[in-house]
All heavy atoms as a GROMACS GRO file, in nm:
protein
  495
    1MET      N    1   4.356  -5.094  -3.107
    1MET     CA    2   4.436  -5.125  -2.992
    1MET      C    3   4.386  -5.256  -2.930
    1MET      O    4   4.266  -5.278  -2.923
    1MET     CB    5   4.431  -5.012  -2.892
    1MET     CG    6   4.543  -5.023  -2.795
    1MET     SD    7   4.554  -4.897  -2.663
    1MET     CE    8   4.545  -4.743  -2.749
    2ASN      N    9   4.477  -5.339  -2.882
    2ASN     CA   10   4.441  -5.467  -2.817
    2ASN      C   11   4.393  -5.443  -2.673
    2ASN      O   12   4.441  -5.356  -2.604
    2ASN     CB   13   4.560  -5.562  -2.811
    2ASN     CG   14   4.602  -5.609  -2.949
    2ASN    OD1   15   4.521  -5.604  -3.041
    2ASN    ND2   16   4.726  -5.650  -2.964
    3ALA      N   17   4.296  -5.523  -2.634
    3ALA     CA   18   4.247  -5.517  -2.497
    3ALA      C   19   4.354  -5.574  -2.404
    3ALA      O   20   4.426  -5.668  -2.442
    3ALA     CB   21   4.118  -5.596  -2.484
    4PRO      N   22   4.366  -5.520  -2.284
    4PRO     CA   23   4.469  -5.572  -2.193
    4PRO      C   24   4.435  -5.719  -2.155
    4PRO      O   25   4.320  -5.757  -2.144
    4PRO     CB   26   4.459  -5.482  -2.070
    4PRO     CG   27   4.333  -5.408  -2.085
    4PRO     CD   28   4.292  -5.410  -2.228
    5THR      N   29   4.541  -5.794  -2.140
    5THR     CA   30   4.527  -5.935  -2.102
    5THR      C   31   4.498  -5.942  -1.953
    5THR      O   32   4.566  -5.878  -1.875
    5THR     CB   33   4.658  -6.013  -2.134
    5THR    OG1   34   4.690  -5.996  -2.269
    5THR    CG2   35   4.645  -6.160  -2.099
    6PRO      N   36   4.390  -6.016  -1.915
    6PRO     CA   37   4.362  -6.026  -1.771
    6PRO      C   38   4.477  -6.096  -1.698
    6PRO      O   39   4.536  -6.188  -1.750
    6PRO     CB   40   4.232  -6.106  -1.765
    6PRO     CG   41   4.216  -6.167  -1.899
    6PRO     CD   42   4.300  -6.090  -1.996
    7ILE      N   43   4.503  -6.053  -1.580
    7ILE     CA   44   4.606  -6.110  -1.496
    7ILE      C   45   4.546  -6.219  -1.407
    7ILE      O   46   4.448  -6.195  -1.337
    7ILE     CB   47   4.676  -6.004  -1.411
    7ILE    CG1   48   4.743  -5.903  -1.500
    7ILE    CG2   49   4.774  -6.066  -1.314
    7ILE    CD1   50   4.798  -5.783  -1.424
    8THR      N   51   4.605  -6.338  -1.413
    8THR     CA   52   4.556  -6.449  -1.329
    8THR      C   53   4.630  -6.438  -1.197
    8THR      O   54   4.754  -6.432  -1.195
    8THR     CB   55   4.591  -6.585  -1.394
    8THR    OG1   56   4.528  -6.589  -1.522
    8THR    CG2   57   4.543  -6.698  -1.311
    9PRO      N   58   4.557  -6.432  -1.086
    9PRO     CA   59   4.622  -6.420  -0.956
    9PRO      C   60   4.712  -6.542  -0.928
    9PRO      O   61   4.673  -6.656  -0.953
    9PRO     CB   62   4.509  -6.414  -0.856
    9PRO     CG   63   4.382  -6.405  -0.933
    9PRO     CD   64   4.412  -6.439  -1.076
   10ARG      N   65   4.830  -6.515  -0.874
   10ARG     CA   66   4.921  -6.621  -0.839
   10ARG      C   67   4.911  -6.658  -0.693
   10ARG      O   68   4.962  -6.763  -0.652
   10ARG     CB   69   5.062  -6.582  -0.878
   10ARG     CG   70   5.072  -6.562  -1.030
   10ARG     CD   71   5.206  -6.520  -1.076
   10ARG     NE   72   5.301  -6.628  -1.050
   10ARG     CZ   73   5.430  -6.611  -1.060
   10ARG    NH1   74   5.482  -6.494  -1.095
   10ARG    NH2   75   5.511  -6.712  -1.036
   11VAL      N   76   4.851  -6.569  -0.615
   11VAL     CA   77   4.825  -6.597  -0.473
   11VAL      C   78   4.681  -6.564  -0.442
   11VAL      O   79   4.621  -6.475  -0.506
   11VAL     CB   80   4.920  -6.522  -0.379
   11VAL    CG1   81   5.064  -6.570  -0.395
   11VAL    CG2   82   4.909  -6.373  -0.397
   12LEU      N   83   4.624  -6.632  -0.344
   12LEU     CA   84   4.485  -6.609  -0.305
   12LEU      C   85   4.475  -6.574  -0.157
   12LEU      O   86   4.556  -6.624  -0.078
   12LEU     CB   87   4.403  -6.737  -0.329
   12LEU     CG   88   4.406  -6.795  -0.470
   12LEU    CD1   89   4.342  -6.934  -0.471
   12LEU    CD2   90   4.333  -6.702  -0.566
   13ARG      N   91   4.381  -6.490  -0.124
   13ARG     CA   92   4.349  -6.463   0.017
   13ARG      C   93   4.277  -6.588   0.071
   13ARG      O   94   4.227  -6.669  -0.006
   13ARG     CB   95   4.262  -6.339   0.031
   13ARG     CG   96   4.332  -6.212  -0.014
   13ARG     CD   97   4.251  -6.090   0.014
   13ARG     NE   98   4.106  -6.109  -0.007
   13ARG     CZ   99   4.039  -6.066  -0.114
   13ARG    NH1  100   4.099  -6.000  -0.207
   13ARG    NH2  101   3.909  -6.085  -0.123
   14VAL      N  102   4.267  -6.599   0.202
   14VAL     CA  103   4.203  -6.716   0.263
   14VAL      C  104   4.060  -6.730   0.211
   14VAL      O  105   4.018  -6.841   0.178
   14VAL     CB  106   4.207  -6.704   0.417
   14VAL    CG1  107   4.119  -6.810   0.482
   14VAL    CG2  108   4.351  -6.718   0.466
   15GLU      N  109   3.989  -6.619   0.203
   15GLU     CA  110   3.850  -6.622   0.154
   15GLU      C  111   3.841  -6.676   0.011
   15GLU      O  112   3.751  -6.754  -0.022
   15GLU     CB  113   3.787  -6.483   0.161
   15GLU     CG  114   3.773  -6.428   0.302
   15GLU     CD  115   3.902  -6.370   0.359
   15GLU    OE1  116   4.002  -6.356   0.286
   15GLU    OE2  117   3.904  -6.343   0.481
   16GLU      N  118   3.936  -6.634  -0.072
   16GLU     CA  119   3.938  -6.679  -0.212
   16GLU      C  120   3.974  -6.826  -0.221
   16GLU      O  121   3.915  -6.899  -0.302
   16GLU     CB  122   4.038  -6.593  -0.293
   16GLU     CG  123   3.997  -6.448  -0.304
   16GLU     CD  124   4.107  -6.362  -0.360
   16GLU    OE1  125   4.226  -6.389  -0.330
   16GLU    OE2  126   4.075  -6.265  -0.430
   17ALA      N  127   4.068  -6.872  -0.136
   17ALA     CA  128   4.106  -7.011  -0.134
   17ALA      C  129   3.988  -7.098  -0.090
   17ALA      O  130   3.962  -7.202  -0.146
   17ALA     CB  131   4.226  -7.032  -0.043
   18ALA      N  132   3.915  -7.047   0.011
   18ALA     CA  133   3.796  -7.122   0.060
   18ALA      C  134   3.696  -7.136  -0.053
   18ALA      O  135   3.638  -7.245  -0.072
   18ALA     CB  136   3.735  -7.046   0.177
   19ARG      N  137   3.672  -7.028  -0.125
   19ARG     CA  138   3.579  -7.034  -0.237
   19ARG      C  139   3.627  -7.131  -0.345
   19ARG      O  140   3.548  -7.211  -0.397
   19ARG     CB  141   3.561  -6.893  -0.297
   19ARG     CG  142   3.417  -6.862  -0.331
   19ARG     CD  143   3.396  -6.718  -0.372
   19ARG     NE  144   3.471  -6.627  -0.282
   19ARG     CZ  145   3.541  -6.522  -0.323
   19ARG    NH1  146   3.547  -6.490  -0.448
   19ARG    NH2  147   3.606  -6.446  -0.239
   20ALA      N  148   3.755  -7.126  -0.376
   20ALA     CA  149   3.812  -7.214  -0.478
   20ALA      C  150   3.799  -7.361  -0.439
   20ALA      O  151   3.779  -7.449  -0.527
   20ALA     CB  152   3.959  -7.179  -0.504
   21LEU      N  153   3.809  -7.389  -0.310
   21LEU     CA  154   3.802  -7.528  -0.262
   21LEU      C  155   3.660  -7.570  -0.225
   21LEU      O  156   3.634  -7.686  -0.200
   21LEU     CB  157   3.894  -7.546  -0.137
   21LEU     CG  158   4.041  -7.538  -0.166
   21LEU    CD1  159   4.119  -7.524  -0.035
   21LEU    CD2  160   4.085  -7.660  -0.245
   22GLY      N  161   3.569  -7.473  -0.219
   22GLY     CA  162   3.431  -7.506  -0.184
   22GLY      C  163   3.414  -7.538  -0.037
   22GLY      O  164   3.330  -7.620  -0.001
   23ILE      N  165   3.497  -7.479   0.048
   23ILE     CA  166   3.493  -7.504   0.191
   23ILE      C  167   3.487  -7.369   0.264
   23ILE      O  168   3.501  -7.261   0.203
   23ILE     CB  169   3.615  -7.585   0.239
   23ILE    CG1  170   3.746  -7.511   0.210
   23ILE    CG2  171   3.613  -7.724   0.177
   23ILE    CD1  172   3.871  -7.581   0.260
   24GLY      N  173   3.472  -7.373   0.396
   24GLY     CA  174   3.469  -7.249   0.475
   24GLY      C  175   3.608  -7.204   0.514
   24GLY      O  176   3.708  -7.277   0.505
   25ARG      N  177   3.614  -7.078   0.558
   25ARG     CA  178   3.742  -7.019   0.599
   25ARG      C  179   3.806  -7.096   0.714
   25ARG      O  180   3.928  -7.115   0.713
   25ARG     CB  181   3.721  -6.873   0.647
   25ARG     CG  182   3.701  -6.775   0.538
   25ARG     CD  183   3.668  -6.637   0.593
   25ARG     NE  184   3.691  -6.629   0.737
   25ARG     CZ  185   3.752  -6.531   0.800
   25ARG    NH1  186   3.796  -6.430   0.734
   25ARG    NH2  187   3.769  -6.532   0.930
   26SER      N  188   3.728  -7.140   0.810
   26SER     CA  189   3.785  -7.208   0.925
   26SER      C  190   3.853  -7.340   0.882
   26SER      O  191   3.957  -7.375   0.938
   26SER     CB  192   3.682  -7.235   1.034
   26SER     OG  193   3.577  -7.313   0.983
   27LEU      N  194   3.796  -7.407   0.786
   27LEU     CA  195   3.859  -7.530   0.736
   27LEU      C  196   3.988  -7.498   0.662
   27LEU      O  197   4.085  -7.572   0.672
   27LEU     CB  198   3.763  -7.610   0.649
   27LEU     CG  199   3.809  -7.749   0.609
   27LEU    CD1  200   3.860  -7.831   0.728
   27LEU    CD2  201   3.698  -7.824   0.539
   28VAL      N  202   3.994  -7.386   0.590
   28VAL     CA  203   4.118  -7.345   0.524
   28VAL      C  204   4.225  -7.323   0.632
   28VAL      O  205   4.339  -7.368   0.617
   28VAL     CB  206   4.098  -7.216   0.438
   28VAL    CG1  207   4.232  -7.161   0.390
   28VAL    CG2  208   4.008  -7.243   0.319
   29TYR      N  209   4.188  -7.251   0.739
   29TYR     CA  210   4.287  -7.229   0.846
   29TYR      C  211   4.328  -7.364   0.912
   29TYR      O  212   4.444  -7.380   0.946
   29TYR     CB  213   4.229  -7.134   0.952
   29TYR     CG  214   4.237  -6.988   0.906
   29TYR    CD1  215   4.119  -6.916   0.883
   29TYR    CD2  216   4.358  -6.924   0.891
   29TYR    CE1  217   4.125  -6.783   0.844
   29TYR    CE2  218   4.366  -6.791   0.852
   29TYR     CZ  219   4.249  -6.722   0.828
   29TYR     OH  220   4.254  -6.590   0.787
   30ASP      N  221   4.237  -7.457   0.924
   30ASP     CA  222   4.272  -7.591   0.974
   30ASP      C  223   4.374  -7.658   0.886
   30ASP      O  224   4.470  -7.720   0.933
   30ASP     CB  225   4.149  -7.680   0.991
   30ASP     CG  226   4.058  -7.640   1.105
   30ASP    OD1  227   4.102  -7.561   1.196
   30ASP    OD2  228   3.941  -7.685   1.108
   31LEU      N  229   4.352  -7.651   0.754
   31LEU     CA  230   4.447  -7.711   0.659
   31LEU      C  231   4.583  -7.643   0.667
   31LEU      O  232   4.687  -7.708   0.658
   31LEU     CB  233   4.391  -7.703   0.516
   31LEU     CG  234   4.270  -7.792   0.487
   31LEU    CD1  235   4.210  -7.754   0.352
   31LEU    CD2  236   4.308  -7.938   0.491
   32ILE      N  237   4.585  -7.513   0.687
   32ILE     CA  238   4.711  -7.440   0.700
   32ILE      C  239   4.782  -7.481   0.827
   32ILE      O  240   4.902  -7.513   0.825
   32ILE     CB  241   4.686  -7.287   0.698
   32ILE    CG1  242   4.643  -7.242   0.558
   32ILE    CG2  243   4.812  -7.211   0.741
   32ILE    CD1  244   4.588  -7.100   0.552
   33ARG      N  245   4.709  -7.485   0.940
   33ARG     CA  246   4.768  -7.523   1.067
   33ARG      C  247   4.826  -7.664   1.066
   33ARG      O  248   4.929  -7.690   1.126
   33ARG     CB  249   4.665  -7.515   1.179
   33ARG     CG  250   4.662  -7.378   1.249
   33ARG     CD  251   4.578  -7.386   1.376
   33ARG     NE  252   4.435  -7.412   1.348
   33ARG     CZ  253   4.348  -7.321   1.312
   33ARG    NH1  254   4.384  -7.197   1.298
   33ARG    NH2  255   4.223  -7.354   1.290
   34SER      N  256   4.758  -7.753   0.995
   34SER     CA  257   4.805  -7.892   0.990
   34SER      C  258   4.919  -7.912   0.891
   34SER      O  259   4.974  -8.021   0.882
   34SER     CB  260   4.688  -7.985   0.952
   34SER     OG  261   4.649  -7.964   0.817
   35GLY      N  262   4.953  -7.808   0.814
   35GLY     CA  263   5.063  -7.819   0.720
   35GLY      C  264   5.022  -7.880   0.585
   35GLY      O  265   5.107  -7.903   0.500
   36ARG      N  266   4.894  -7.900   0.566
   36ARG     CA  267   4.848  -7.961   0.439
   36ARG      C  268   4.827  -7.857   0.330
   36ARG      O  269   4.827  -7.894   0.213
   36ARG     CB  270   4.718  -8.035   0.465
   36ARG     CG  271   4.741  -8.151   0.561
   36ARG     CD  272   4.614  -8.202   0.616
   36ARG     NE  273   4.563  -8.310   0.534
   36ARG     CZ  274   4.449  -8.367   0.554
   36ARG    NH1  275   4.369  -8.326   0.650
   36ARG    NH2  276   4.409  -8.465   0.478
   37LEU      N  277   4.810  -7.732   0.368
   37LEU     CA  278   4.792  -7.624   0.270
   37LEU      C  279   4.900  -7.520   0.292
   37LEU      O  280   4.908  -7.462   0.401
   37LEU     CB  281   4.654  -7.561   0.285
   37LEU     CG  282   4.620  -7.446   0.188
   37LEU    CD1  283   4.624  -7.494   0.043
   37LEU    CD2  284   4.481  -7.389   0.221
   38ARG      N  285   4.989  -7.505   0.192
   38ARG     CA  286   5.098  -7.409   0.204
   38ARG      C  287   5.041  -7.265   0.202
   38ARG      O  288   4.946  -7.235   0.129
   38ARG     CB  289   5.193  -7.420   0.084
   38ARG     CG  290   5.273  -7.546   0.085
   38ARG     CD  291   5.377  -7.551  -0.027
   38ARG     NE  292   5.318  -7.542  -0.160
   38ARG     CZ  293   5.342  -7.444  -0.247
   38ARG    NH1  294   5.428  -7.348  -0.220
   38ARG    NH2  295   5.285  -7.445  -0.368
   39SER      N  296   5.105  -7.182   0.283
   39SER     CA  297   5.068  -7.039   0.285
   39SER      C  298   5.186  -6.958   0.337
   39SER      O  299   5.284  -7.017   0.386
   39SER     CB  300   4.946  -7.016   0.375
   39SER     OG  301   4.980  -7.038   0.508
   40PHE      N  302   5.175  -6.828   0.326
   40PHE     CA  303   5.275  -6.740   0.382
   40PHE      C  304   5.209  -6.609   0.422
   40PHE      O  305   5.095  -6.582   0.381
   40PHE     CB  306   5.390  -6.715   0.283
   40PHE     CG  307   5.348  -6.656   0.153
   40PHE    CD1  308   5.353  -6.518   0.135
   40PHE    CD2  309   5.304  -6.735   0.048
   40PHE    CE1  310   5.316  -6.461   0.013
   40PHE    CE2  311   5.263  -6.678  -0.072
   40PHE     CZ  312   5.271  -6.540  -0.090
   41LYS      N  313   5.277  -6.531   0.503
   41LYS     CA  314   5.224  -6.406   0.546
   41LYS      C  315   5.301  -6.289   0.481
   41LYS      O  316   5.419  -6.292   0.466
   41LYS     CB  317   5.231  -6.391   0.696
   41LYS     CG  318   5.129  -6.477   0.768
   41LYS     CD  319   5.123  -6.448   0.915
   41LYS     CE  320   5.031  -6.328   0.935
   41LYS     NZ  321   4.993  -6.306   1.072
   42VAL      N  322   5.223  -6.188   0.443
   42VAL     CA  323   5.279  -6.059   0.400
   42VAL      C  324   5.212  -5.956   0.490
   42VAL      O  325   5.093  -5.933   0.478
   42VAL     CB  326   5.250  -6.032   0.251
   42VAL    CG1  327   5.300  -5.894   0.213
   42VAL    CG2  328   5.312  -6.136   0.161
   43GLY      N  329   5.290  -5.901   0.580
   43GLY     CA  330   5.230  -5.816   0.682
   43GLY      C  331   5.134  -5.900   0.766
   43GLY      O  332   5.171  -6.004   0.817
   44SER      N  333   5.010  -5.857   0.774
   44SER     CA  334   4.912  -5.932   0.850
   44SER      C  335   4.826  -6.023   0.760
   44SER      O  336   4.740  -6.095   0.811
   44SER     CB  337   4.820  -5.836   0.927
   44SER     OG  338   4.750  -5.757   0.836
   45ARG      N  339   4.851  -6.018   0.630
   45ARG     CA  340   4.770  -6.098   0.537
   45ARG      C  341   4.827  -6.240   0.517
   45ARG      O  342   4.946  -6.256   0.497
   45ARG     CB  343   4.763  -6.031   0.400
   45ARG     CG  344   4.687  -5.900   0.407
   45ARG     CD  345   4.680  -5.836   0.273
   45ARG     NE  346   4.596  -5.915   0.185
   45ARG     CZ  347   4.576  -5.889   0.061
   45ARG    NH1  348   4.631  -5.783   0.004
   45ARG    NH2  349   4.499  -5.964  -0.014
   46ARG      N  350   4.742  -6.337   0.524
   46ARG     CA  351   4.778  -6.478   0.498
   46ARG      C  352   4.745  -6.505   0.352
   46ARG      O  353   4.630  -6.483   0.309
   46ARG     CB  354   4.698  -6.567   0.590
   46ARG     CG  355   4.714  -6.714   0.569
   46ARG     CD  356   4.846  -6.772   0.607
   46ARG     NE  357   4.885  -6.745   0.744
   46ARG     CZ  358   5.006  -6.782   0.792
   46ARG    NH1  359   5.091  -6.844   0.714
   46ARG    NH2  360   5.039  -6.755   0.914
   47LEU      N  361   4.844  -6.547   0.275
   47LEU     CA  362   4.822  -6.573   0.131
   47LEU      C  363   4.857  -6.716   0.097
   47LEU      O  364   4.948  -6.776   0.155
   47LEU     CB  365   4.910  -6.477   0.048
   47LEU     CG  366   4.880  -6.327   0.067
   47LEU    CD1  367   4.985  -6.244  -0.003
   47LEU    CD2  368   4.742  -6.292   0.019
   48ILE      N  369   4.784  -6.770   0.001
   48ILE     CA  370   4.800  -6.908  -0.041
   48ILE      C  371   4.841  -6.908  -0.191
   48ILE      O  372   4.768  -6.851  -0.271
   48ILE     CB  373   4.668  -6.988  -0.020
   48ILE    CG1  374   4.636  -6.999   0.128
   48ILE    CG2  375   4.680  -7.128  -0.078
   48ILE    CD1  376   4.527  -6.910   0.171
   49PRO      N  377   4.954  -6.970  -0.223
   49PRO     CA  378   4.990  -6.979  -0.364
   49PRO      C  379   4.883  -7.056  -0.442
   49PRO      O  380   4.830  -7.156  -0.391
   49PRO     CB  381   5.123  -7.055  -0.365
   49PRO     CG  382   5.174  -7.045  -0.225
   49PRO     CD  383   5.052  -7.031  -0.136
   50ALA      N  384   4.849  -7.012  -0.562
   50ALA     CA  385   4.748  -7.079  -0.643
   50ALA      C  386   4.783  -7.227  -0.662
   50ALA      O  387   4.695  -7.314  -0.659
   50ALA     CB  388   4.731  -7.009  -0.776
   51ALA      N  389   4.911  -7.259  -0.677
   51ALA     CA  390   4.953  -7.398  -0.697
   51ALA      C  391   4.922  -7.483  -0.575
   51ALA      O  392   4.898  -7.603  -0.587
   51ALA     CB  393   5.102  -7.404  -0.730
   52ALA      N  394   4.920  -7.422  -0.457
   52ALA     CA  395   4.893  -7.498  -0.334
   52ALA      C  396   4.749  -7.548  -0.330
   52ALA      O  397   4.720  -7.650  -0.267
   52ALA     CB  398   4.920  -7.408  -0.212
   53ILE      N  399   4.659  -7.479  -0.400
   53ILE     CA  400   4.519  -7.524  -0.408
   53ILE      C  401   4.514  -7.661  -0.482
   53ILE      O  402   4.453  -7.755  -0.432
   53ILE     CB  403   4.430  -7.420  -0.482
   53ILE    CG1  404   4.432  -7.286  -0.409
   53ILE    CG2  405   4.289  -7.475  -0.501
   53ILE    CD1  406   4.372  -7.286  -0.270
   54ASP      N  407   4.583  -7.668  -0.596
   54ASP     CA  408   4.588  -7.794  -0.669
   54ASP      C  409   4.656  -7.903  -0.588
   54ASP      O  410   4.614  -8.019  -0.590
   54ASP     CB  411   4.662  -7.777  -0.802
   54ASP     CG  412   4.587  -7.685  -0.899
   54ASP    OD1  413   4.463  -7.680  -0.892
   54ASP    OD2  414   4.654  -7.618  -0.978
   55GLU      N  415   4.762  -7.868  -0.513
   55GLU     CA  416   4.833  -7.966  -0.432
   55GLU      C  417   4.744  -8.025  -0.323
   55GLU      O  418   4.743  -8.147  -0.303
   55GLU     CB  419   4.956  -7.902  -0.368
   55GLU     CG  420   5.065  -7.864  -0.467
   55GLU     CD  421   5.171  -7.774  -0.404
   55GLU    OE1  422   5.169  -7.753  -0.279
   55GLU    OE2  423   5.254  -7.724  -0.480
   56VAL      N  424   4.669  -7.940  -0.255
   56VAL     CA  425   4.582  -7.992  -0.146
   56VAL      C  426   4.468  -8.076  -0.202
   56VAL      O  427   4.428  -8.174  -0.141
   56VAL     CB  428   4.534  -7.876  -0.054
   56VAL    CG1  429   4.418  -7.800  -0.112
   56VAL    CG2  430   4.492  -7.934   0.082
   57ILE      N  431   4.417  -8.040  -0.320
   57ILE     CA  432   4.315  -8.121  -0.384
   57ILE      C  433   4.368  -8.259  -0.413
   57ILE      O  434   4.304  -8.360  -0.384
   57ILE     CB  435   4.259  -8.052  -0.508
   57ILE    CG1  436   4.176  -7.928  -0.471
   57ILE    CG2  437   4.175  -8.148  -0.593
   57ILE    CD1  438   4.141  -7.841  -0.590
   58THR      N  439   4.488  -8.265  -0.468
   58THR     CA  440   4.552  -8.395  -0.501
   58THR      C  441   4.572  -8.475  -0.374
   58THR      O  442   4.540  -8.593  -0.368
   58THR     CB  443   4.685  -8.373  -0.573
   58THR    OG1  444   4.662  -8.301  -0.694
   58THR    CG2  445   4.756  -8.502  -0.604
   59THR      N  446   4.626  -8.410  -0.270
   59THR     CA  447   4.650  -8.481  -0.144
   59THR      C  448   4.523  -8.535  -0.082
   59THR      O  449   4.517  -8.652  -0.042
   59THR     CB  450   4.719  -8.385  -0.045
   59THR    OG1  451   4.842  -8.340  -0.100
   59THR    CG2  452   4.745  -8.451   0.089
   60LEU      N  453   4.418  -8.453  -0.077
   60LEU     CA  454   4.295  -8.495  -0.018
   60LEU      C  455   4.228  -8.606  -0.099
   60LEU      O  456   4.166  -8.697  -0.042
   60LEU     CB  457   4.200  -8.377   0.002
   60LEU     CG  458   4.245  -8.271   0.100
   60LEU    CD1  459   4.153  -8.149   0.097
   60LEU    CD2  460   4.255  -8.328   0.242
   61THR      N  461   4.240  -8.600  -0.231
   61THR     CA  462   4.185  -8.702  -0.318
   61THR      C  463   4.255  -8.836  -0.296
   61THR      O  464   4.193  -8.941  -0.285
   61THR     CB  465   4.198  -8.662  -0.466
   61THR    OG1  466   4.125  -8.534  -0.483
   61THR    CG2  467   4.137  -8.762  -0.558
   62GLU      N  468   4.390  -8.829  -0.284
   62GLU     CA  469   4.467  -8.953  -0.261
   62GLU      C  470   4.435  -9.014  -0.126
   62GLU      O  471   4.426  -9.136  -0.114
   62GLU     CB  472   4.616  -8.923  -0.274
   62GLU     CG  473   4.660  -8.895  -0.414
   62GLU     CD  474   4.805  -8.843  -0.423
   62GLU    OE1  475   4.866  -8.819  -0.318
   62GLU    OE2  476   4.853  -8.828  -0.536
   63GLU      N  477   4.416  -8.927  -0.023
   63GLU     CA  478   4.384  -8.978   0.108
   63GLU      C  479   4.245  -9.041   0.111
   63GLU      O  480   4.222  -9.133   0.191
   63GLU     CB  481   4.390  -8.864   0.210
   63GLU     CG  482   4.530  -8.816   0.238
   63GLU     CD  483   4.533  -8.693   0.329
   63GLU    OE1  484   4.426  -8.650   0.376
   63GLU    OE2  485   4.643  -8.643   0.355
   64ALA      N  486   4.156  -8.994   0.028
   64ALA     CA  487   4.019  -9.046   0.026
   64ALA      C  488   4.008  -9.179  -0.045
   64ALA      O  489   3.910  -9.252  -0.027
   64ALA     CB  490   3.923  -8.944  -0.038
   65ALA      N  491   4.109  -9.208  -0.128
   65ALA     CA  492   4.104  -9.333  -0.206
   65ALA      C  493   4.137  -9.457  -0.125
   65ALA      O  494   4.189  -9.455  -0.021
   65ALA     CB  495   4.202  -9.324  -0.326
   0.00000   0.00000   0.00000
């Protein structure tokens, strides 16, 4: 029997997004508040699409150049 294929998360919690970006939670919330990092709420949870991580990295890299 084949081993199950691991599921890649399509959304991240704030803590996971912070870890992925190498920054703290408060800076993630700052990026969300400023509109630079897309997110949405499900109930009381704030979730960040995995694609938004790549988008913010691209944006911040372009701004730094």
